[in-house]
C-alpha positions as CSV (number, residue, x, y, z in Angstrom):
1,M,0.6,8.7,7.8
2,R,2.2,6.5,10.5
3,T,2.5,7.6,14.1
4,P,5.1,5.4,16.0
5,L,2.2,3.2,17.2
6,V,0.5,3.0,13.9
7,R,3.7,2.0,12.2
8,L,3.6,-1.1,14.4
9,V,0.2,-2.0,13.0
10,T,-0.9,-3.5,9.8
11,V,-3.4,-0.8,8.8
12,V,-6.8,-1.3,7.1
13,S,-7.4,1.4,4.6
14,I,-8.5,2.3,1.1
15,V,-6.6,4.0,-1.6
16,L,-8.8,5.5,-4.2
17,I,-7.2,6.0,-7.6
18,F,-9.4,7.8,-10.1
19,T,-9.6,9.5,-13.5
20,C,-11.3,12.9,-13.4
21,V,-14.0,13.4,-16.0
22,G,-13.3,16.9,-17.2
23,A,-15.6,19.5,-15.7
24,L,-14.9,21.0,-12.3
25,A,-18.5,20.0,-11.4
26,A,-17.7,16.3,-11.6
27,P,-19.3,14.6,-8.6
28,G,-16.2,12.7,-7.6
29,P,-13.5,10.3,-8.9
30,Q,-14.8,7.9,-11.5
31,T,-12.5,4.9,-10.7
32,A,-11.2,3.9,-7.3
33,W,-8.9,1.5,-5.5
34,N,-9.8,0.1,-2.1
35,V,-6.8,-0.7,0.1
36,F,-7.0,-3.2,3.0
37,T,-4.7,-3.6,5.9
38,L,-5.1,-6.0,8.7
39,P,-6.2,-7.1,11.3
40,N,-9.7,-5.5,11.1
41,P,-13.0,-6.7,12.7
42,Q,-14.7,-6.3,9.3
43,I,-12.3,-8.5,7.3
44,T,-10.8,-10.7,10.0
45,P,-13.5,-11.1,12.6
46,A,-12.6,-12.6,15.9
47,W,-9.0,-12.8,14.8
48,R,-7.6,-13.2,18.3
49,G,-9.4,-16.5,18.6
50,Y,-7.4,-17.9,15.7
51,A,-4.0,-16.9,17.1
52,P,-1.3,-19.6,16.6
53,S,0.1,-21.1,19.8
54,A,3.1,-18.8,19.8
55,C,0.9,-15.7,19.8
56,Q,-2.0,-16.8,22.1
57,S,-0.5,-15.1,25.1
58,S,-0.4,-11.7,23.3
59,P,-2.2,-11.6,19.9
60,E,-1.9,-7.9,19.7
61,A,1.9,-7.9,20.0
62,C,2.0,-10.4,17.0
63,A,-0.5,-8.3,15.1
64,K,1.7,-5.3,15.3
65,D,4.5,-6.8,13.3
66,N,5.1,-9.4,10.5
67,R,3.6,-12.3,12.5
68,F,-0.1,-11.6,11.6
69,W,0.5,-12.3,7.9
70,E,3.1,-15.0,8.6
71,Q,1.4,-17.1,11.2
72,W,-2.4,-16.6,11.0
73,D,-4.3,-18.7,8.4
74,F,-6.6,-16.3,6.5
75,S,-8.7,-19.1,5.2
76,N,-10.5,-18.8,8.6
77,F,-11.8,-15.4,7.3
78,R,-12.6,-16.4,3.8
79,T,-16.3,-15.7,4.1
80,A,-15.7,-12.3,5.6
81,I,-13.1,-11.4,3.0
82,D,-15.4,-12.4,0.2
83,S,-18.4,-10.4,1.6
84,T,-16.2,-7.4,2.2
85,F,-14.8,-7.4,-1.3
86,A,-18.3,-7.8,-2.7
87,A,-19.4,-4.7,-0.7
88,V,-16.4,-2.8,-2.0
89,K,-17.3,-3.6,-5.5
90,G,-21.1,-3.1,-5.1
91,Q,-21.6,-0.3,-2.5
92,G,-18.4,1.7,-2.9
93,K,-18.0,1.2,-6.7
94,Y,-14.3,0.5,-6.4
95,Q,-12.4,-1.1,-9.2
96,G,-9.4,-2.4,-7.2
97,I,-8.0,-3.3,-3.9
98,M,-4.6,-2.3,-2.4
99,M,-3.5,-4.2,0.7
100,I,-0.8,-3.1,3.1
101,L,1.4,-5.9,4.4
102,P,4.7,-6.3,6.1
103,L,7.8,-7.8,4.6
104,G,7.8,-11.5,5.4
105,D,8.4,-15.1,4.2
106,S,6.5,-18.2,5.5
107,P,4.1,-20.7,3.9
108,N,1.1,-18.9,5.4
109,Y,2.4,-15.5,4.2
110,W,2.3,-16.6,0.6
111,K,-0.9,-18.6,1.0
112,N,-2.6,-15.5,2.6
113,I,-1.5,-13.2,-0.3
114,R,-2.8,-15.7,-2.8
115,L,-6.1,-16.1,-1.0
116,M,-6.5,-12.3,-1.0
117,Y,-5.8,-12.2,-4.8
118,N,-8.2,-15.0,-5.5
119,S,-11.0,-13.4,-3.6
120,A,-10.4,-10.0,-5.3
121,A,-10.2,-11.6,-8.7
122,S,-13.5,-13.5,-8.1
123,H,-15.2,-10.2,-7.5
124,G,-13.7,-8.5,-10.6
125,V,-11.5,-6.2,-8.7
126,Q,-7.8,-5.6,-9.2
127,L,-5.2,-6.1,-6.5
128,E,-2.1,-4.1,-5.6
129,A,0.3,-4.7,-2.6
130,V,1.8,-1.9,-0.5
131,V,4.7,-3.1,1.6
132,F,5.5,-1.4,4.9
133,P,8.6,-3.6,5.7
134,K,8.7,-3.5,9.5
135,W,11.7,-4.9,11.2
136,K,12.0,-8.7,10.9
137,Y,15.2,-8.4,8.8
138,G,16.7,-5.3,10.4
139,G,15.9,-1.6,9.7
140,E,13.0,-1.0,7.4
141,Y,15.5,0.5,4.9
142,C,17.5,-2.7,4.6
143,Y,15.5,-3.9,1.5
144,L,17.4,-1.3,-0.5
145,Y,20.8,-3.0,-0.3
146,K,21.9,-5.6,-2.8
147,T,25.4,-4.8,-1.7
148,N,27.0,-2.8,1.2
149,A,24.1,-3.2,3.6
150,P,24.7,-1.0,6.7
151,A,24.9,-2.2,10.2
152,G,21.7,-3.4,11.7
153,C,20.6,-5.3,8.5
154,Q,20.6,-9.1,8.4
155,K,23.0,-10.1,5.6
156,D,23.3,-13.2,3.5
157,Y,26.2,-15.3,4.9
158,G,29.6,-14.2,3.7
159,T,28.2,-11.2,1.7
160,T,27.1,-7.6,2.1
161,T,23.7,-8.3,0.6
162,A,20.8,-7.6,2.9
163,V,18.4,-10.5,3.4
164,A,15.6,-7.9,3.1
165,Y,16.7,-7.2,-0.5
166,H,15.9,-10.7,-1.6
167,K,12.6,-10.7,0.4
168,I,11.3,-7.6,-1.2
169,W,12.3,-8.9,-4.6
170,N,10.3,-12.1,-3.9
171,V,7.2,-10.1,-2.9
172,I,7.3,-7.9,-6.1
173,N,7.9,-11.0,-8.2
174,F,5.2,-13.1,-6.5
175,M,2.6,-10.3,-7.0
176,Q,3.2,-10.6,-10.7
177,T,3.2,-14.4,-11.0
178,V,0.2,-15.1,-8.7
179,S,-1.8,-15.0,-11.9
180,G,0.8,-16.5,-14.3
181,S,3.8,-15.4,-16.3
182,C,4.1,-12.0,-17.9
183,T,4.5,-11.1,-21.6
184,P,8.3,-10.4,-21.5
185,G,9.0,-6.8,-20.3
186,T,5.5,-6.2,-18.8
187,Y,4.0,-6.6,-15.4
188,H,0.6,-7.6,-14.0
189,R,0.2,-5.3,-11.0
190,P,2.2,-2.6,-9.2
191,V,3.8,-3.0,-5.7
192,A,4.4,0.1,-3.6
193,V,7.2,0.1,-1.0
194,W,7.6,2.5,2.0
195,Y,10.6,5.0,1.7
196,G,11.7,7.7,4.0
197,W,12.9,7.5,7.7
198,G,13.5,10.3,10.2
199,D,16.5,8.5,11.8
200,F,18.2,7.2,8.6
201,S,18.7,8.6,5.1
202,P,19.8,6.0,2.5
203,G,20.5,8.7,0.0
204,Y,20.0,9.0,-3.8
205,A,22.7,6.5,-4.7
206,A,21.2,3.7,-2.6
207,L,17.7,4.3,-4.0
208,K,18.9,4.4,-7.6
209,S,21.0,1.3,-7.1
210,F,18.0,-0.6,-5.7
211,W,15.7,0.5,-8.6
212,E,18.3,-0.4,-11.2
213,A,18.9,-3.8,-9.7
214,L,15.2,-4.8,-10.2
215,P,15.1,-6.8,-13.4
216,R,13.1,-5.6,-16.4
217,S,12.4,-9.2,-17.5
218,V,12.8,-12.0,-14.9
219,N,14.2,-15.2,-16.2
220,G,11.5,-17.8,-16.4
221,N,8.4,-15.5,-16.2
222,G,9.4,-12.3,-18.2
223,C,8.0,-9.9,-15.6
224,N,9.3,-6.3,-15.4
225,L,9.8,-5.7,-11.6
226,Q,11.4,-2.3,-12.3
227,A,8.2,-1.0,-13.9
228,A,6.0,-2.6,-11.2
229,Y,7.8,-0.8,-8.3
230,I,6.2,2.3,-6.8
231,T,7.8,4.5,-4.1
232,W,5.5,5.3,-1.1
233,L,6.2,8.5,0.9
234,D,4.7,9.4,4.2
235,T,3.8,13.1,4.8
236,P,7.2,14.1,6.3
237,S,9.0,12.6,3.3
238,S,6.7,14.0,0.6
239,G,9.4,16.4,-0.6
240,N,12.2,13.8,-0.5
241,T,14.9,14.9,-2.8
242,D,16.2,11.3,-3.4
243,V,12.9,10.4,-4.9
244,Q,12.5,13.6,-6.9
245,Q,16.0,13.1,-8.4
246,L,15.4,9.5,-9.3
247,Q,12.0,10.2,-10.9
248,K,13.5,13.0,-13.0
249,Y,16.2,10.7,-14.1
250,V,13.8,7.9,-15.1
251,V,11.2,10.2,-16.7
252,N,13.5,12.7,-18.4
253,Q,16.5,10.6,-19.4
254,L,15.1,7.1,-19.7
255,K,11.6,8.2,-20.9
256,R,9.8,5.8,-18.6
257,P,7.2,6.4,-15.9
258,Y,8.1,6.4,-12.3
259,W,5.2,6.4,-9.9
260,V,5.2,7.9,-6.4
261,N,2.5,7.7,-3.7
262,T,2.4,10.7,-1.3
263,E,0.4,10.9,1.9
264,L,-1.0,14.4,2.2
265,Y,-3.7,15.4,4.7
266,S,-3.9,19.1,5.7
267,T,-4.8,21.8,3.2
268,T,-1.3,23.2,3.4
269,Q,0.3,19.8,2.8
270,I,-1.9,19.1,-0.2
271,Q,-1.3,22.6,-1.7
272,Q,2.5,22.2,-1.2
273,Y,3.0,18.7,-2.7
274,Y,0.0,17.7,-4.8
275,S,1.9,18.2,-8.0
276,T,5.5,17.4,-6.9
277,Y,5.6,14.1,-8.9
278,T,3.0,14.7,-11.5
279,P,2.1,13.2,-13.9
280,Y,3.1,10.0,-12.0
281,Q,1.8,10.7,-8.6
282,T,-1.0,9.3,-6.4
283,I,-2.2,11.6,-3.6
284,I,-3.3,9.6,-0.6
285,T,-5.4,11.3,2.1
286,G,-8.3,10.7,4.5
287,Y,-11.0,12.3,6.5
288,W,-10.7,11.9,10.3
289,G,-13.5,10.6,12.5
290,A,-16.5,10.7,10.2
291,N,-19.7,9.4,11.9
292,D,-21.5,8.7,8.6
293,S,-21.0,8.3,4.9
294,A,-22.4,11.8,4.2
295,S,-19.8,13.6,6.4
296,W,-17.0,11.4,5.0
297,G,-18.1,12.3,1.4
298,Q,-18.2,16.0,2.2
299,G,-14.8,16.0,3.8
300,M,-13.2,14.0,1.0
301,C,-14.8,16.2,-1.6
302,G,-13.0,19.2,0.0
303,K,-9.7,17.4,-0.2
304,W,-10.3,16.3,-3.8
305,N,-11.1,19.9,-4.8
306,T,-8.0,21.3,-2.9
307,A,-5.8,18.9,-4.9
308,A,-7.4,20.3,-8.1
309,H,-9.0,16.9,-9.2
310,P,-5.7,15.0,-9.7
311,T,-5.6,12.0,-12.0
312,R,-4.7,9.7,-9.1
313,F,-6.2,10.3,-5.6
314,G,-6.2,8.0,-2.5
315,A,-8.1,7.9,0.7
316,W,-7.7,5.8,3.8
317,T,-10.9,3.9,4.3
318,F,-10.6,0.8,6.5
319,Y,-8.4,2.5,9.1
320,D,-10.7,1.4,12.0
321,M,-8.5,-1.5,13.0
322,D,-9.3,-3.8,15.9
323,L,-6.3,-2.6,17.8
324,T,-5.8,0.1,20.4
325,G,-4.5,3.5,19.4
326,S,-5.7,3.4,15.9
327,E,-6.1,6.4,13.7
328,L,-9.6,7.4,12.7
329,Y,-9.4,7.7,8.9
330,R,-12.1,5.5,7.5
331,A,-14.8,5.4,4.9
332,Y,-16.5,2.1,5.8
333,I,-18.9,3.4,8.5
334,N,-22.0,1.8,10.1
335,G,-21.8,-1.3,7.8
336,G,-21.6,0.7,4.6
337,M,-19.7,3.2,2.5
338,A,-20.2,6.1,0.2
339,N,-20.1,5.7,-3.6
340,I,-16.7,7.2,-4.3
341,G,-17.8,8.6,-7.6
342,S,-20.4,10.8,-5.9
343,I,-18.5,12.2,-2.9
344,C,-19.3,15.8,-3.9
345,T,-23.1,15.1,-3.9
346,Y,-23.4,14.4,-0.2
């Protein structure tokens, strides 16, 4: 969920993806993904002190857009990143990490992504990227347009192709090749991308055209970017008809999976949309303002039960960013976190 302020921030959170083990009495999800977004005092301590010269006058302003990932050097936080990933694996029992990042392109941007991947891999956890595009290349929706990009989108010179289209293609491709080439037609790790805006509706044709333009086997590395792509929907867009129509087309006619991540928080929201995109749906939720791991576990257990123990379930965890106006969904509390597989035992 992004309020106007939160949409300006690179969030720190956790998405938990689990497989339910049969009985209704299961203590909690048995596998989980931990999603990081930055800056955060736990992962990037004293980050303001490492601001590049162009951001020293207002580090927070830079942290609210693409510049934190593009201009900061995350190697300054290597020790904190490694220790946090170790805690995620050991204390929380998470199998993977999802990180939310803006759409960007700079030497540090790619270096920082690689550093995060290397740290995750060294601790035996998987890595997935979630792209909240922000506005460096125009409207957030500009990434959809290989042709006929609307006004407000930066375009390749002499064409109607949005610059953001190439940039999102590069991110999805980089996330596959950071660990080497793919077996032709496969992918190494998924990449979710934000979709749905209150002030602009791209429409089904634009979404379908974007998805179809993603290659199923990239020349030179064989990676299937189409299969790697996931649609991410905020709460107001959870019932988006463009996404529902495209998923039905891909699943029913092409006989392929099409994954959708939906942010659902209240009991009413969860009950209304928890099965809209099944069996290819991740439910992402959170528990607001928990003061300790026990209260967080109890709150998350209630949401898990409301969603009828779905196959894929997510929860914001590192949402305690080192920025003003942050939301209070978090699971890393007082220097520790609950074991996600035991949330219903607290």
